[in-house]
C-alpha positions as CSV (number, residue, x, y, z in Angstrom):
1,X,-11.5,-14.0,-53.2
2,X,-10.3,-11.2,-51.3
3,X,-6.8,-11.6,-48.9
4,X,-8.4,-10.0,-45.8
5,X,-11.6,-10.1,-44.0
6,X,-14.4,-7.4,-44.2
7,X,-17.7,-7.6,-42.3
8,X,-20.9,-7.4,-44.9
9,X,-22.0,-4.2,-43.6
10,X,-18.7,-2.3,-44.4
11,X,-18.0,-0.3,-47.6
12,X,-15.1,-0.9,-49.3
13,X,-14.4,1.6,-52.1
14,X,-12.9,0.5,-55.7
15,X,-9.1,1.8,-55.7
16,X,-8.5,1.0,-51.8
17,X,-5.6,-1.0,-50.9
18,X,-5.7,-3.7,-47.9
19,X,-3.1,-6.1,-47.1
20,X,-3.0,-9.9,-46.5
21,X,-4.7,-10.9,-42.8
22,X,-6.3,-7.5,-42.6
23,X,-9.6,-7.1,-40.8
24,X,-12.3,-4.3,-41.5
25,X,-15.2,-4.4,-39.1
26,X,-19.3,-3.2,-38.8
27,X,-19.9,-0.1,-40.1
28,X,-16.7,1.2,-41.4
29,X,-16.3,3.4,-44.5
30,X,-12.5,2.9,-46.6
31,X,-12.4,5.3,-49.5
32,X,-11.2,5.0,-52.7
33,X,-7.1,5.3,-52.7
34,X,-7.1,4.4,-49.1
35,X,-3.5,2.5,-48.3
36,X,-4.0,-0.2,-45.4
37,X,-1.5,-2.8,-44.4
38,X,-1.3,-6.5,-43.7
39,X,-2.6,-7.9,-40.4
40,X,-4.2,-4.8,-39.7
41,X,-7.5,-4.4,-37.5
42,X,-9.9,-1.3,-38.3
43,X,-12.7,-1.6,-35.5
44,X,-16.3,-0.7,-36.2
45,X,-17.6,2.8,-37.0
46,X,-14.6,4.0,-38.6
47,X,-13.9,6.2,-41.4
48,X,-10.7,6.2,-43.6
49,X,-10.1,8.8,-46.2
50,X,-8.5,8.7,-49.6
51,X,-5.0,10.4,-48.5
52,X,-4.1,7.9,-45.7
53,X,-1.6,5.8,-45.4
54,X,-1.9,2.7,-42.7
55,X,1.2,0.8,-42.1
56,X,1.0,-3.1,-41.2
57,X,0.1,-4.5,-37.7
58,X,-2.0,-1.4,-36.9
59,X,-4.8,-1.6,-34.9
60,X,-7.5,1.2,-35.2
61,X,-10.5,1.1,-32.3
62,X,-13.9,1.7,-33.0
63,X,-15.4,5.0,-33.8
64,X,-12.1,6.9,-35.0
65,X,-12.0,9.0,-38.3
66,X,-9.0,8.9,-40.3
67,X,-8.7,12.1,-42.9
68,X,-6.4,12.8,-45.6
69,X,-3.0,12.7,-45.3
70,X,-2.8,11.1,-41.9
71,X,0.2,8.5,-41.6
72,X,0.2,5.8,-39.4
73,X,3.6,3.4,-39.1
74,X,3.8,0.2,-37.9
75,X,2.1,-1.3,-35.2
76,X,0.6,1.7,-34.3
77,X,-2.5,1.7,-31.7
78,X,-5.5,4.0,-31.8
79,X,-8.1,3.8,-29.3
80,X,-11.7,4.1,-29.5
81,X,-12.8,7.8,-30.5
82,X,-9.6,9.2,-30.6
83,X,-9.7,12.5,-33.1
84,X,-7.3,13.3,-35.6
85,X,-8.0,16.7,-37.8
86,X,-6.4,17.9,-41.1
87,X,-7.2,21.5,-41.1
88,X,-6.1,23.8,-38.5
89,X,-8.9,26.7,-39.1
90,X,-11.7,25.0,-41.3
91,X,-14.9,27.5,-42.6
92,X,-17.7,25.5,-44.1
93,X,-18.3,28.4,-47.1
94,X,-14.5,28.5,-47.6
95,X,-13.2,24.8,-48.4
96,X,-9.4,23.9,-48.5
97,X,-9.8,22.1,-51.9
98,X,-7.8,19.1,-50.6
99,X,-5.0,21.1,-49.3
100,X,-4.9,19.6,-46.5
101,X,-2.0,19.5,-43.1
102,X,-0.1,16.0,-42.9
103,X,0.1,14.1,-39.5
104,X,2.4,11.7,-38.7
105,X,2.7,8.7,-36.1
106,X,5.4,6.9,-36.2
107,X,6.1,3.4,-35.6
108,X,4.7,1.4,-32.4
109,X,3.2,4.6,-31.0
110,X,-0.1,4.4,-29.0
111,X,-2.9,7.0,-28.8
112,X,-5.3,6.5,-26.2
113,X,-9.1,7.1,-26.2
114,X,-10.6,10.3,-27.1
115,X,-7.2,12.0,-27.7
116,X,-7.0,14.8,-29.8
117,X,-4.3,15.0,-32.6
118,X,-4.4,18.4,-34.4
119,X,-2.7,18.4,-37.6
120,X,0.8,19.1,-38.6
121,X,2.0,16.9,-35.6
122,X,4.6,14.2,-35.6
123,X,4.2,11.4,-32.8
124,X,7.6,9.7,-32.0
125,X,7.9,6.3,-32.1
126,X,6.6,4.3,-29.6
127,X,5.7,7.4,-28.1
128,X,2.2,7.2,-25.3
129,X,-0.8,9.8,-25.6
130,X,-2.7,9.2,-22.5
131,X,-6.7,9.1,-23.0
132,X,-7.9,12.3,-23.6
133,X,-4.8,14.1,-24.2
134,X,-5.3,17.0,-26.7
135,X,-1.6,16.8,-28.7
136,X,-0.7,20.6,-29.9
137,X,2.8,20.1,-30.2
138,X,5.5,17.2,-31.8
139,X,5.8,14.6,-29.4
140,X,9.0,12.9,-29.1
141,X,10.2,9.5,-29.2
142,X,9.4,6.9,-25.9
143,X,7.6,10.1,-24.5
144,X,4.2,9.7,-22.5
145,X,2.5,13.1,-23.1
146,X,-1.0,13.6,-20.9
147,X,-3.5,16.4,-20.3
148,X,-5.2,19.7,-22.2
149,X,-2.6,20.7,-23.6
150,X,-0.7,17.5,-23.6
151,X,2.5,17.5,-21.8
152,X,5.4,15.6,-21.2
153,X,5.3,13.5,-18.2
154,X,7.8,10.6,-18.4
155,X,9.1,8.0,-20.9
156,X,8.0,4.6,-21.8
157,X,9.8,1.3,-23.1
158,X,9.0,-0.2,-26.7
159,X,7.3,-3.2,-24.1
160,X,4.6,-0.4,-22.7
161,X,6.4,-0.1,-19.3
162,X,7.0,3.1,-18.0
163,X,10.4,4.0,-17.9
164,X,12.6,5.7,-14.5
165,X,15.6,7.6,-15.9
166,X,18.9,7.2,-13.2
167,X,21.8,9.4,-15.0
168,X,22.5,8.4,-18.9
169,X,21.3,5.0,-19.2
170,X,18.1,3.2,-17.6
171,X,17.1,-0.1,-18.1
172,X,13.4,-1.2,-18.4
173,X,12.3,-3.2,-15.5
174,X,10.2,-5.7,-17.8
175,X,11.8,-6.9,-21.0
176,X,15.8,-5.4,-20.0
177,X,16.1,-2.7,-22.8
178,X,18.8,0.0,-21.9
179,X,17.7,3.4,-22.8
180,X,20.5,6.3,-23.2
181,X,19.4,9.8,-22.1
182,X,20.4,12.6,-25.1
183,X,19.7,15.8,-23.9
184,X,15.8,16.2,-23.5
185,X,15.3,13.1,-25.3
186,X,16.3,9.0,-24.7
187,X,16.9,6.3,-27.5
188,X,17.3,2.5,-27.6
189,X,21.0,1.8,-26.7
190,X,22.2,-0.3,-29.7
């Protein structure tokens, strides 16, 4: 018996690795070589390519394609119909033969519905990419990014509450975590 759930319409190629207690829903295709961690949920009508790596506790909503060299670290949320690309200048008659550009989404980040993430981008830990945003450059840890192209519009706590920076330190009004301002960035205070 397999240690994960997959809907009967899901296609899981031999050689795909799926962790314990993960769920794969309707009409999703997991390619050989793909790696999915434990306790993940992959929604319906998703495509997970061969050289995709997904950490533990990740939720990928419906209609998301994760192409080769996209890496999602632990506890990432990807909203419905978000788009990840791995080729900055595709041409049908000139295939890249697998020489794609990697994309990294760090721990706890949220990618909103219908967001587009260009390849070669790193989304920082616990960052928040708003719905419909087109991300064209790296996103800092705990940063809120929105618009087309995506621009920094504020800071967000690990718990999901918007932060209001006051001088060098700020405390989350919801969970009490304390963040320190460092130049153009913030970090969780130890």
